[in-house]
C-alpha positions as CSV (number, residue, x, y, z in Angstrom):
1,M,-10.7,32.7,3.0
2,N,-9.4,29.6,4.5
3,K,-6.5,27.8,2.2
4,I,-6.2,24.0,1.6
5,L,-3.4,22.3,0.7
6,T,-3.8,19.3,-1.5
7,S,-0.4,17.6,-1.6
8,P,-0.9,14.6,-3.7
9,S,1.0,14.8,-7.2
10,S,-2.4,13.3,-9.0
11,F,-4.8,15.0,-6.5
12,G,-8.2,15.7,-8.7
13,Q,-6.9,14.1,-11.9
14,V,-9.7,11.1,-11.7
15,G,-12.9,13.6,-11.2
16,P,-13.1,17.0,-10.6
17,E,-15.7,16.4,-7.3
18,P,-12.6,16.3,-4.7
19,V,-11.7,19.6,-5.7
20,D,-15.2,21.3,-6.3
21,L,-16.2,20.5,-3.0
22,L,-13.1,22.1,-1.2
23,I,-14.2,25.3,-3.1
24,Q,-18.2,24.9,-2.8
25,N,-17.3,25.1,1.1
26,G,-15.4,28.3,0.6
27,Y,-11.9,27.2,0.6
28,E,-8.8,28.5,-1.5
29,V,-7.4,25.1,-3.2
30,I,-3.3,25.3,-3.3
31,N,-2.3,22.3,-5.6
32,N,1.1,20.7,-5.8
33,P,2.6,22.1,-8.5
34,Y,5.8,19.5,-8.4
35,G,4.1,16.6,-10.0
36,R,5.8,14.6,-7.4
37,K,6.1,13.7,-3.4
38,L,6.8,17.0,-1.7
39,T,9.6,17.7,0.6
40,E,9.4,19.1,3.7
41,D,10.6,22.6,2.6
42,E,8.0,22.0,0.0
43,V,5.0,21.5,2.3
44,I,6.2,24.6,4.4
45,E,6.3,27.1,1.4
46,L,3.4,25.7,-0.1
47,A,1.1,25.2,3.1
48,K,2.4,28.5,5.2
49,D,-0.7,30.3,5.3
50,C,-3.3,26.9,5.2
51,A,-5.9,25.4,7.6
52,G,-5.7,22.1,6.2
53,I,-3.6,19.9,4.0
54,V,-5.4,17.3,2.2
55,A,-2.0,14.9,2.6
56,G,-0.2,12.1,0.3
57,V,3.0,10.4,1.6
58,E,5.3,13.8,2.4
59,P,6.7,14.0,5.6
60,L,4.7,15.9,8.1
61,T,7.1,16.4,10.6
62,A,7.2,18.2,14.1
63,R,9.3,20.4,12.4
64,V,6.9,21.2,9.1
65,M,4.0,21.3,12.1
66,D,5.6,24.3,13.7
67,A,6.4,26.1,10.6
68,L,2.8,26.0,9.7
69,P,0.8,28.1,12.6
70,N,-2.6,27.8,10.8
71,L,-2.6,24.2,10.3
72,K,-5.7,22.6,12.2
73,C,-6.2,19.3,10.2
74,I,-4.6,16.9,8.2
75,S,-6.2,14.5,6.1
76,R,-4.5,11.6,4.8
77,V,-5.8,10.2,1.2
78,G,-5.3,6.7,2.3
79,I,-4.8,4.4,5.2
80,G,-0.9,5.0,6.3
81,M,0.2,7.3,8.9
82,D,3.7,6.4,8.8
83,S,4.5,9.9,7.4
84,V,2.9,11.7,10.0
85,D,4.2,12.4,13.3
86,L,0.9,11.7,15.0
87,K,2.2,12.0,18.7
88,Y,3.3,15.9,17.5
89,A,0.2,16.6,15.8
90,A,-1.7,15.6,19.0
91,E,0.0,17.8,21.2
92,K,-0.3,20.5,19.1
93,G,-4.1,19.9,18.8
94,I,-3.9,19.2,15.1
95,I,-6.7,16.5,13.9
96,V,-5.7,13.7,11.7
97,T,-7.4,11.6,9.5
98,N,-7.6,8.9,7.3
99,T,-9.5,7.0,4.5
100,P,-9.2,3.3,5.8
101,D,-12.0,2.3,3.4
102,G,-11.2,3.6,0.0
103,P,-8.2,1.5,-1.0
104,T,-9.6,-1.9,0.2
105,R,-11.2,-3.1,-3.0
106,A,-8.2,-1.6,-5.2
107,V,-5.7,-3.1,-3.3
108,A,-6.9,-6.5,-2.8
109,E,-7.9,-6.7,-6.7
110,L,-4.3,-6.0,-7.5
111,T,-2.9,-8.6,-5.1
112,L,-4.8,-10.9,-7.2
113,A,-3.8,-9.4,-9.9
114,M,-0.3,-9.5,-9.1
115,T,-0.4,-13.1,-7.6
116,L,-1.9,-14.7,-11.0
117,S,0.7,-12.2,-13.4
118,L,3.3,-13.5,-11.5
119,L,2.5,-17.3,-11.6
120,R,1.5,-17.4,-15.2
121,K,4.9,-15.0,-16.1
122,V,2.6,-12.8,-17.9
123,P,5.1,-9.3,-17.6
124,Q,8.3,-11.9,-19.2
125,A,6.1,-12.8,-22.2
126,H,5.1,-9.1,-22.5
127,T,8.5,-8.1,-22.3
128,D,9.5,-10.7,-25.1
129,L,6.6,-10.4,-27.3
130,R,7.2,-6.2,-27.4
131,N,10.8,-7.0,-28.2
132,R,9.4,-9.3,-31.1
133,V,10.6,-12.2,-29.4
134,W,8.2,-15.3,-29.7
135,K,8.8,-17.5,-26.5
136,K,6.2,-19.7,-24.8
137,Q,7.0,-18.8,-20.8
138,V,5.8,-22.2,-18.9
139,G,4.2,-20.7,-15.6
140,N,2.3,-22.2,-12.4
141,L,-1.5,-22.7,-12.1
142,V,-3.1,-20.9,-8.9
143,L,-5.1,-23.8,-8.7
144,N,-4.3,-26.0,-5.2
145,K,-1.7,-23.3,-3.9
146,V,-2.2,-23.1,-0.2
147,V,-2.3,-18.7,0.4
148,G,-1.2,-17.6,3.4
149,V,-2.3,-13.9,4.2
150,V,-0.4,-12.0,7.0
151,G,-2.6,-9.6,8.5
152,L,-6.8,-9.8,8.4
153,G,-7.7,-6.3,8.6
154,R,-9.7,-4.6,5.6
155,I,-7.5,-5.5,3.0
156,G,-6.5,-9.0,4.2
157,K,-9.6,-10.0,4.4
158,L,-11.2,-9.5,1.0
159,V,-7.8,-10.7,-0.3
160,A,-8.5,-13.8,1.7
161,Q,-12.5,-13.7,0.4
162,L,-11.0,-13.3,-3.5
163,F,-8.7,-16.1,-3.4
164,R,-11.2,-18.6,-1.8
165,G,-13.8,-17.3,-4.3
166,I,-11.0,-19.0,-7.0
167,G,-10.9,-22.2,-4.8
168,N,-7.8,-21.6,-3.0
169,P,-7.2,-23.1,0.4
170,V,-6.4,-20.4,2.7
171,I,-4.7,-19.9,6.0
172,G,-4.0,-16.7,7.8
173,Y,-2.3,-14.7,10.7
174,D,-3.4,-11.6,12.6
175,P,-2.6,-11.1,16.5
176,Y,-6.1,-9.7,17.0
177,A,-8.2,-12.0,14.3
178,D,-11.8,-12.0,13.9
179,A,-12.4,-15.8,14.7
180,T,-16.1,-15.9,14.0
181,W,-15.3,-13.9,10.1
182,A,-12.7,-17.2,9.6
183,A,-14.9,-19.6,10.3
184,N,-17.2,-17.8,8.5
185,N,-15.1,-17.5,5.4
186,G,-13.2,-20.6,5.4
187,V,-10.0,-19.4,6.5
188,E,-7.7,-21.1,8.7
189,L,-6.2,-19.2,11.5
190,V,-2.8,-20.2,12.2
191,D,0.2,-18.6,13.9
192,F,2.5,-16.5,12.0
193,N,5.6,-19.1,11.6
194,T,2.6,-21.8,10.4
195,V,1.8,-19.7,7.8
196,L,5.8,-18.7,6.4
197,S,6.3,-22.6,6.5
198,K,2.7,-24.0,4.9
199,A,1.7,-21.2,2.1
200,D,2.9,-21.6,-1.7
201,I,2.0,-18.1,-1.6
202,V,2.2,-15.9,1.1
203,T,0.8,-11.8,0.7
204,I,1.2,-9.2,3.5
205,H,-1.3,-7.0,4.2
206,V,0.1,-5.3,7.8
207,P,0.6,-1.6,8.9
208,G,4.2,-2.8,10.0
209,N,6.5,-2.7,13.1
210,E,6.4,0.6,15.2
211,D,10.4,0.5,15.1
212,G,10.4,0.2,11.3
213,S,11.8,-3.1,11.5
214,A,11.2,-5.6,8.6
215,V,8.7,-8.1,9.6
216,I,9.9,-10.5,6.6
217,G,13.6,-10.6,6.8
218,A,16.3,-13.7,6.1
219,G,15.1,-15.6,8.8
220,E,11.3,-15.4,8.0
221,I,12.0,-16.1,4.1
222,D,14.2,-19.2,5.4
223,L,10.8,-21.0,7.2
224,M,8.8,-20.4,3.7
225,K,8.7,-23.0,1.2
226,A,11.1,-23.7,-1.3
227,G,9.6,-22.2,-4.6
228,S,7.1,-20.4,-2.6
229,F,6.2,-16.8,-3.8
230,L,5.9,-13.5,-1.9
231,I,3.4,-10.8,-2.4
232,N,3.7,-7.3,-0.7
233,I,1.6,-4.8,-0.9
234,S,1.2,-3.2,1.8
235,R,4.0,-1.1,3.1
236,G,7.8,-0.2,2.3
237,G,10.2,-1.9,4.7
238,I,8.0,-4.5,5.6
239,V,10.0,-6.9,3.8
240,D,14.0,-6.9,4.1
241,E,14.6,-6.0,0.4
242,D,18.2,-6.9,0.8
243,A,17.3,-10.6,2.1
244,L,14.0,-10.9,-0.9
245,F,17.5,-10.2,-3.4
246,N,19.3,-13.2,-2.3
247,A,16.2,-15.6,-1.6
248,L,15.3,-14.6,-5.5
249,S,18.7,-14.8,-6.9
250,A,19.1,-18.1,-5.3
251,N,15.8,-19.4,-6.4
252,K,14.7,-20.0,-3.0
253,L,11.8,-18.5,-3.3
254,T,10.1,-19.1,-7.6
255,G,9.4,-15.2,-7.3
256,A,8.0,-12.1,-5.5
257,A,5.4,-9.2,-6.8
258,V,6.0,-5.8,-4.8
259,D,4.4,-2.6,-4.9
260,V,5.9,-1.1,-2.0
261,F,9.3,0.1,-1.0
262,S,11.6,1.4,1.7
263,E,12.5,4.2,-0.7
264,E,10.5,5.6,-3.4
265,P,10.8,6.3,-6.3
266,Y,12.7,2.7,-6.2
267,A,15.7,2.0,-8.6
268,G,17.4,-0.7,-6.2
269,P,18.9,-4.4,-7.5
270,L,15.6,-6.1,-7.5
271,C,14.8,-4.1,-11.0
272,D,17.8,-6.2,-12.2
273,L,15.7,-9.5,-11.6
274,D,13.7,-11.6,-14.0
275,N,11.4,-13.5,-11.3
276,I,10.0,-10.4,-9.6
277,L,6.7,-8.3,-10.7
278,L,7.7,-4.3,-9.7
279,T,4.9,-1.9,-9.6
280,P,5.6,2.0,-8.6
281,H,3.2,1.8,-5.2
282,L,0.2,2.0,-7.0
283,G,-2.0,-0.2,-4.9
284,S,-5.0,2.5,-4.6
285,Y,-4.4,3.8,-8.1
286,A,-7.8,2.6,-9.8
287,E,-10.0,5.2,-10.9
288,E,-13.0,4.0,-8.8
289,G,-11.1,3.7,-5.4
290,K,-9.1,6.9,-6.1
291,L,-12.0,9.1,-6.5
292,L,-13.7,7.4,-3.5
293,M,-10.3,8.1,-1.5
294,E,-10.2,11.4,-2.2
295,I,-13.7,12.7,-1.7
296,D,-13.4,10.9,1.7
297,A,-10.5,12.8,2.4
298,V,-12.0,16.1,1.9
299,K,-15.1,15.1,3.9
300,N,-13.0,14.5,6.7
301,L,-11.2,17.6,6.6
302,I,-14.5,19.8,6.0
303,N,-15.9,18.6,9.1
304,A,-12.6,18.1,11.1
305,L,-12.5,22.1,10.2
306,K,-16.4,23.3,11.1
């Protein structure tokens, strides 16, 4: 019987459909027993006889692929491919797929939720009250704030539409921007530096630089308006965490919301700041979106192995 490793630690927890689909198609399912992201060695051990991996963000390197002679397909639950050596997979004839539509709504809605929570200091007020402290936090309205969206792919477009829907002016930058879509949706296309310098709220939805360098570093933060807000729900490392820490400490930025980190789990100095909202990479973790992604990933795998 063909074996499949389902490596995301929470795979199948939202609903049984993805696992049922694999079993119905004649596959033996091997689950991640560790409850966390797998290491290279753990992937090699668990997937040693597998024809396919339903993948999370574990490192699927050349070393891992060389150790898995039966591997024919890597089907990523989600969009990001940073953890897969795509060039080597292609050389070995291993098919690699992802689920670009699944997380779109979940990530866009989290962007909106994080922004509103950040502006109104909801987490601070919640923490105070949990600690039996009755203190009224004074926040900011989102009304009339210029929202700058960096990256106008599926998620960036929906983020722009959500902010337009509550009445915000939206400016956006994308090197391959769809001018017709922007005109139809009331989004003004500008260059990268203009987004940074003109927006009150900058939200980032890009895959990142190929060399892994930060898209938003100290120089880019210097361009941002004093007192503005930065939202990163894209990829870890896209925002230079040291530069962000310095900007928040100096109150150059009023606040930031971050869901992704260069090293995860994250336990760095951003945790010590009061003017930041941190979540543990849960952009796609809405039940409806997560289930859709897992089903799509399984269907991609089954089709590839056929």
